[in-house]
N, C-alpha and C positions, 0 to 999 in steps of 0.2 A: 503495499498500499506505500503511496505517494508521502513522503513525508510532507504535515502541515504546512511548514513553513515556507514550501514552494507553491501552495494554492495561487498565492497574487500572481506568481510568474505564468500561471495555465490559465490566466483569465483570459477572457474576450475581448481583443481589440475592438468589437463591435459594439460594445458597453461603453466606450470612451467619448468624452467631451465632444461634440461637431461632427463624430462617423455617422453616416445616414449611407443610404442607398447608391450616392455617389461615389463613396469612395470605396465601397465593398468591395465591387471589381477591382479594381488597381490592388487594393491590400490583399487581397486573395492571389492575384498574379505573383506578386512578391514574396507570397508564403508567409505573411505578416500579422497571421490571422488572432496568435496569441503574445502575452506581455513578453516573453522572454524571445520572440522571435524580431519583435522590435527592440528589445536591449542588444541582441548578437547579429544586426542589420549594420554593418561596418560602414562607417564614411568610403567614399573614392577615394576621395582625395580633401586637402585643407583649403581654403579659396582664403588668400592671406590677401587685406586689403590695407589703402596706405591715404591717409589725411593729406591733402595739399589743398592751399589758397590759390593756387592757379595754376592752369593748364601750362606743361612743358613738354617737349619731346622726348627728354630721357624718361617718362614715365610709360611711353608706347608701350602698349603688352602688360602693363600693371593694371589692378583692379584698385581703383583708384574713389575715394570719397571726398566730392568738392560741391559749394554751391554757386549754383546758375540760376541765370534769369533767363527765362525761353523769350525771343524776339518777333520769333516769325515762325509761320506754318509752309512747308513747300510739299507738294506732291505732285505728281506727274499722271497721275490719273488712277482709275479706280485697283489698276492691278500692280501700281508702282505703290514704292514705301511712304511712309509718312514721315519726314525731316524735320524733326523740330530744331531751330535753329537758336542758339544759345548762348550767353556769354559769361564770361566769369567776371570776377570783381576790378580786374585791368581791362576788360574789354576784348579778351580772345574770344574767337568764333569755334564752335563745336556743333558738331549733327546730333542730335538724339535719336535715332532711327528706328521705325517700327516697322513690321512686318505684317499684312493680315487685312482681311476687307473691311474691317471694322477699327477706322481711324479715331472715329467719337471721343471714344476714351482715354487716348493717350493726350488731347486736347484738352479734358476733363483735369486728368493728373496734373497737367503743364500749362495754366493760363500765362499766356503772355504778360510779361511784364512784372510777374509775381514770382521772387526768388524761391528757391528749391533746394533742398540736398538731394544731389544725385549720388549712386554708388555704381559703378558698372567698368567693366574693362574698356581700358582706354585704347584706340587701335586709331590707323591710319586708312583713311579713303581716299586716294589720290593726293592730291593735295590739302587735303581735309583734315580735321581730328574727328572723331565720332566716337560716342557709344550706343551699340545695338542692344536695344531691350534692356535700358537700366534694371537692375534687378533691385534698387532700391529708391522709392522718391517721397521724403516727407519734407514737414516744414521747418524752415531753417531755427535754429537751436535744439534738432532731435537727432542730431547726427552720432551722439552717444550711444543712440538706440542701435548704432549698425555697428556687430562685432568687426572686429579688426580681423579675425581669426575666425571662421565659420565651415563646421563640416559640409560636407557636399555629396550626398547619399544615392544609390542607383534609385530612380526612378520609376515609374511609370506612368503610361498617359491619363490625366485626371488625378494626378498626385506629385506636386511640386513639392523642391526642398523646403519651402516653410512650411508648409502644411505635415510635412515628414517630421521636422524639426520639433512640431508642436506635438503632434504624436508621442514621439520619444520622451521629451520631456513628460508626458503623461505617464507615461512607461517606468523613467526613473523615480519617478514619485513611490512607486511599486517597490523597490526593491530592498529585500531585506540584507538583514546581516546574516552571512554564511558560515557554517562552522569552515576550517581550513583543514584542506587533504593534500597539499601539497608536503612532501617532507620537507621539515623545518631548513636542514641546509641547502637545499635548492632553491626555497624560498629565498634565503639569505643569500645565498651565493650570485642570484638573476638581481638580486634588488627589485625583487615583485612585491606591490602592493596586495592588501588583501582582496577577496573577490570583489567587493560590493565597490570598494574604490577604482578598483582596475574599470569595471562596467561603467562607474559613471565618468571617469578620466578618458575612455572610448569616445565619446561622444561630446566631452567637454574641451579639450586638449587635445593637440596632435602628439599622441604618446606610444610612441612606439614600444614601451615596456610594459604599459595597459594591454594592448593586442596581442602580444607575447604571450604574455599570463594567461589571457583568455584563450588562446590556441592551445598552449601546454594543457590547460584543463580538458580540454576536448580531447585532447589525445591522450591523456592520461585515463580518462573515465572509458575511452576506446578499449586501452588496453588491458584495462583491469575487470571488462566487463568478458575480453575472449579468455584472460586465466582464470576465470569463473567458469568459461565454459568448459573449457581444459581439465580443470581440477572436477568439475562435476562429472564428465565424461569418464576419469579415471576410475571416479567412485563407482558408476555403474558397473552392472553383469551385463556381459557380451557374452558370445558362442565363440571357444576356439575352433578357430575352421583349419583344420590340415586334410587335404583333398590325397586321394592316392596317384596320384597324375594320369590317372586310365584315361580320363576325357580329354585331357593337355596333351597327352603324347599321341592319342589320334589325330588330331586338330590337322588338316593340311592347308599349311600356309602360303599366301601366295607368294612368300618373299622370306628370307631368311631375317631372323629380329635382330635389329640394332643394339649395340652394345649398351645405348641409352635405356631402349626399352627394357631388355633385359636385367640391369641394374633396377627399373622403376618396380617390375615384377618381384624382385627379390626385396625390395622395401616393403612393398604392400603384402607379401607373403607371410615377412616376417610380424607385421601388426595385426593379420590376420590370426595369428596361430596363439594370439594373446588374450586372455578373459575379458580386458579392457576391449572395449568397442575401439575401432580404428576411428580415426578422426583425418583425413589425409588429403590434399590438393596435388594433384596431377595437372602438371603444365606440362603444357606442350606446343611446339609451332602448327600453325596450319598444313596439314599433311605428315605430321611427325611421325602417328601410327599408335594416338591414345586409345582409340576405341579396342585396337586388338587387346592392348595393355589391359582396359576393363574388361574383355572378355576372356580373358586367364584368370581375373582374381572372381569373374561369374563362375567359372567351372569348377575353380578350386571346391567354393560354395556346396554348387551340387554333386560333386565329389563327395562332399563330407556329408550328404543328405540334406542338405538347407536350401531353401529358394535363394532368388536373386531377384532385384527390380534396378532398371533401366530409366532412369527419369530424363526425358528431354522437354524442352522449354517451349517448342511448336509442334502441333500437328504434324506438319510436314518432315522437320525433323524425326520425332519420332515415328514414322513409317518408314524413311530415309533407313534409319539404325535398325529398324526389325528387317528390314530386308537385306542390308549388307551383314547381319549377324545370322539370317536364317542361312544366307548362301556359304559363311563360313564354316556352320556348322553342319552343314549338308552330309548326310551320311551316320551324324552321333543318334545316340539314344537320348536326344535332349527334346522334350517338349518348351516349345518358345509362343510365346501370345504377345498381343498387342492390346492395349486397351486406351481410347481417346474419348474426347467429349464426342466426336463423330459415333462411335461405336453404341448402339443401341438396340432393344429386344431381346430376343433369343441368343445372338450371338454374344453379345453383352453378359446375359446371364451366363450361359455356358462356362465365358473365362470366369468370372465370379466364381462359379462353382471348382472351378478348376485349380483356383487358386486358393479357397479354403479347405479343399480335400488334399494340397497338395501334390495333383499331378502335372501340373504346371511349374515346371522347371525355373522360367525367367521371364519374368513380365517387362515389356517396354512399354512406355506410355508418357502421355503428357501428367498435367497435375490432377487430373483424373486417378492416377492410382494411390494417392495415399485421401481418397474422399471416404467419409464415414463406413458407406456400405462396402468398401473392398476389407475384406479380412484374406490374409493369407493364413497359411499351416503354419511354416516355422521360417520366416524371412530372417535371413542372417546378413545381407548385403544389399545395399542401396547402393547404386551407380548415380551421380548428378551431373548429366552435360550441360556447359557453358552456366558453371558455378556463379558468375556475374550477375546473372538475371535472377537469380531465388536469394533469400535472406535467410538469415539465420533461425528466424522465425519456422519458414516454410520448412528448413530442413529438421526441424525439433518435431514436424506433423510427421516426417516420413518415419520418424524413429520410433512413433509411439504405435508403429501399424506392427509390433512385433512382441511379445511376452518379453525377450531380454532386449535390448536395444541393439539393433543394427551395426554394422561395420559399416561408416559411411566414407566413400573414395566420390570425392567431387573433382570435376574436371574443366578447365578451360583453356580455348585455344587461342587468349588473347596473353601474348608475351607480356609479363606484368615483372617492372625492377624489384629487386629485394626488400629497398625502403617500402614499397606502396603491398606487396604481399605482406612484411609485418604488418602494416598499419590496417590492411583491410581482409585478410585471411589468417590473424594472428592466433588464432585457438586452432588453426591445422597444422601438423608436421606437412611439408613440402617435398615433393618429387620431381625433378625436370625432364623431359624429352626434350635433351639439347643438339641433337643429332636429326637428320632424315634419310629415312628409308632408302636403299641402292634404287636408282632410275626414277625416282622424282623428280619431276621438272624444273629444272630451274626456268625462272621466266626472265625471260629480257624484258629491262623497263625503259621505256624512253620520253622524254619531258617535250612537248612540241607546244607552239605559240597559238593562241586559240584564233589568230587571224587565219589561219592554216587549216581551218573545220573543212570546206571545202575538199580536200587532198584527203582527211582524213576520213570524209563520208565516202568516198570514191574508193580508197582502201578498204573499208569495210564491205563494199558492195562488191570485191573480189573476194573477200573473206567468205561471205553467207554463198555466194556462187558455186566454192570451193567446196559447199556441204558445212561449212563451219558453223558455229554458234559463238556469239557474244553478249554481254554485257555491256551496257551504256549508263553511269552512274551518273543523273543530274546532283547542282551544286547542291549546296546548301548555305541558304541563302537567311543569313544570320540566325535569328531561331523560331523564324515563323513556319510553323506547319503548312500555312496557304502558301507564302512565298515559295516552300519548295516543290508544294503540290503543284505552282502552277508554270515551274520550271521545266518541271517532267512533264506534267500534260506538252504543254508546246514543245519539249523537243520532240516528245512522242509523235504527235501533231504532225510536225516537219518529214521525220523518218518512214512515217506511214506513206507519205507523199510518193517517195522513193522505192518502199521496199512494201509497201502495201500490208496485207495481213499476216507477212511472217513479225511484224513486230509486237509485243504485250508489253505492258505496264504495269508495275505494282508500286503501291505508294503506303505511307502509312494512314491513310484515314480509309482505306478499305477492311471491309469486315473479312476477320479470318478463312472462313471457306471462301470467299470470293479469292482472295490473293494466292491462298493455296492452290485454287484453280488457275491459274497463270502460271504458278509454277508449276505446277505436275504438267501442264503442257509445255513449258520450256526443257522438263525433263525429257520428257517425248520426243523431244527436236518436232513438234507441231508449230511451235512458237521459235522462230530463229534468232531474233534478236528482243533482249530484255532490258527495256528503258525504267530504272528505278530511283527514288530515290536511296536513302543510305537504310532503308529498311531491310535490305537484302541480305537473307537469314545466314547468320553465323554457319557453316558447316553444311550448306546445300551442297551436293555435290551433282556437279553435272560434267563428266568427262568430256563431252567433245566441244563442252566451249571452250574453246582456247585463246582468246581474246577481250580486253577487259578496256574500255574506255572510261576516263573519270575527266568530267566536266569542272573546269578553277580549281584544279587540283590543291592549288597553293591555297585554299581555304579549307584544307583538311591538315588535321593532326598527322604524325608517321605513322603510330599504331593502327588510326582508321584506316588510312591509305595501304598500310600492310594489310589487313585484313579484305579489305575490299580487293585487294592483287590475289588474294589466295583463294579466291574463287574461280581462278582459272588454272591452268597447270596441274588437273589430275589425273588427264589422259596421257596417251600416246604423243600426241600432238605438239609439236612445238608451241608456246605458248608467248603471247607477249602482253603489254601493259600498258598502256598511251596516257599520260598525264596531258592533260590539256590545261595549257596556264596562262593566266591574264597576261596583258603588256609590260605593268607595274609590279614588279616583287619587291615585297621588303628582303631583309637581309636573311632574316627568320626563315620565311618560305622558301628562299633560295639554299638555303644550308638542307632544311628538310628535301626540297628534292631532288637536289641533290646526291644525299646518302640512300635515298630511294632508289636509285638509279644504280650506283655502287655495290649495295647487297639486299639478301635475301634473307639475312640471318634477323627473328622476330626478335630476340631477347638484346641483339644490340641496340634496334632500333627502338624499341620500347623503353631501354636509360636514357638515350638522348633524345627519346619525345618529351619524357620528364624532364629533361633538361630545357629544351625549346620552347616547349610549350605549355606542361602542367600536368595535373592527376586528372582533369574532365575525361580528356578523349581516351586516354589508357584503359581506365575503369569504366570507359560508357554510363558516368552514373547518371546520366539522365534516363537510364532506363533499367537501371539496376536495381538487382533486390535490396540493397543496402544504400541510404542516401550517402552521396560523400560526407566530406568537412566543412561544416559552414563556417568556421574562423578559423582555422589552419590553411595558410596555402601550401602550397607543394614544397615551398623550398623550406617553411616551416617544419613539414611532415618529417622531411629529409634531415632536418638538423633535429630534430627532439623526440623522434619517435624511439630512439636507443635509451634517452634517458628517462621518458616516461615509461619506458617498457621494466627500465631495471625499477622505478620509483615503485611501480605495482607491485613487482615481485617482491620487493622490501616490504609493502605492506601486508602481503600476505604470508609470509615466509618469517619475519623478522618481529613486526609490530603488531602482532597479536590479530591480523585480517578483519573482517567487518564488524567484529565486536568490541573491538579497540576505540579509542576514542578517536583515532584516527580514521579508523574504519569506517564508526558511524557518518564520521564527517564524507567518507569518499561514498557512501551510501547515497547521500544526497549529492551527490554529483553525478553516479547512475541514472540515478532519476533524473536529475536537470536534462541532462544531454537523452535521455530514453533510452538507456542501455539498460534499463531496470529488470529486464530476462534474463541478468548475469545475476542480479539478486534472487529472482524466482526460482532459478537452478541452484544455489546456492540451497535454498528452502528446500526444493525437492529432493538433492541430490542425498 
């Protein structure tokens, strides 16, 4: 149960003074629906203002506070800006420029011949000085009301900075004094203030120390929760699994296992042999053979007389895994079944009965495999594909499907830097497949200017005429789903004019079955060219697709580009990836595209992406099972994750755990950052 001291922080911002229907939408869009959300809404930057008496060229590009007198209005027409001509006390001229159709309100705000205190950024416009849309216009004598240092926050349409500041001030009035959870020597060594003082300082002054302390809190709570999961897992009773290798020895593999696969299989077998349930993450680049490693673990369980489950994030991926596992298991006495939301009626009932009586050895499926009606006879191993799309709570639901806690093997095809592995999957042991199987195609990557689009389309035509298939990924336009969709639809329409019904389209706003239908047509080669936004499912296997075209590649992160590139190179044909870039490239974008051209090593790319771009693209946090960090930056994750982990370990191993004084404070931190499932596990463990 949440500590009472935190209740004010979980209050609804809808109850704040002045918040009505007009503000509800921008507040919700920014995820600021609770008091604590506002408290952790960090300023993007701090505006520095300078009080001046007269206009001066040396202050160009500075934000100034000055007394001005409007003397004239100038406008070239209804679509032209309104320029309020004004003078300072020495008669120097400046234009106060307003854009928009309604030019009446600036005239009311700045009546002629009446001095006003004006604040705004001083700019040069031709031979003149100007301030565009002054941020403050007050009466003479009120200049003291304008802050010399002001936080500027991330905003949304309908919610301006002044209103945001007022909301945050209301939130700050509710901040309680919380007990201290940071280890005392760490607190003193970093010269950090108490939590309450740091929260207030975050919004009242440009305080790097305050922001660092609050970021550290978030990391500490994260790592402590993961340690509690690990500790709880160690206390649980699982079933030791030691098969006799009879099924594994009969498995006819299409190629020799790599050294990395053998190492990972050995690590997993060692975990399975223990009575404490396995909790392991298997990382492997696109095409590295993770599914085969998972199959070896599942066969180990079946040999020992138990059942295994294989969970995929989407219907189409579940069916793809089912088909590939069926092929590999051909000739073996294994009963493998599939269960998704699409399965209804008698086939579904037959599957449920087979699970309950133990006649089904391995079940492949989507979230449907851990619904209430799904009961297993003796589930001992669960495999989760694309781990980043499932949260801790979803994994725990699956674990409840057995009398004894099943072993858990989570997999991800997203290579993740070691720092982020610790911060996002800290409760798990980690295995890495860091080499590709022999025969895996190296994808040739080229960077091409977008002004050569017609040449690219001609090359695509030759590729399709040669019976090949291709992907065309449309640009990410800021973060607007509608804009992404419009870009994809426009490109698909253009390509359909050239290639007709060979072109298919998938995007994020399509319903699951509709999207799956297009993807299945692409898999069957009824569609030759698939135009898509970035929703192309990770892991979808179309061996005949050997060309990937990515528009505005300079707008994507390295890891995301690498994942998209991994959709090709899965068959015997040589594969190519064309990265279409804009005319003007930033240094960061140039470095990203250059590295992608140089290497196919996903782990190297992930480390570089963290350095160049940050954690969001690597982890795909917009669609992940667990949200990313709200306060801690990628740089702070790198800097403090080790210390936060050590601090959490000290609390549990040396300082008496959650029942000590610091431990009770740490419980507050877990609830504050909504990691209280860690506390729940401690109670239930």
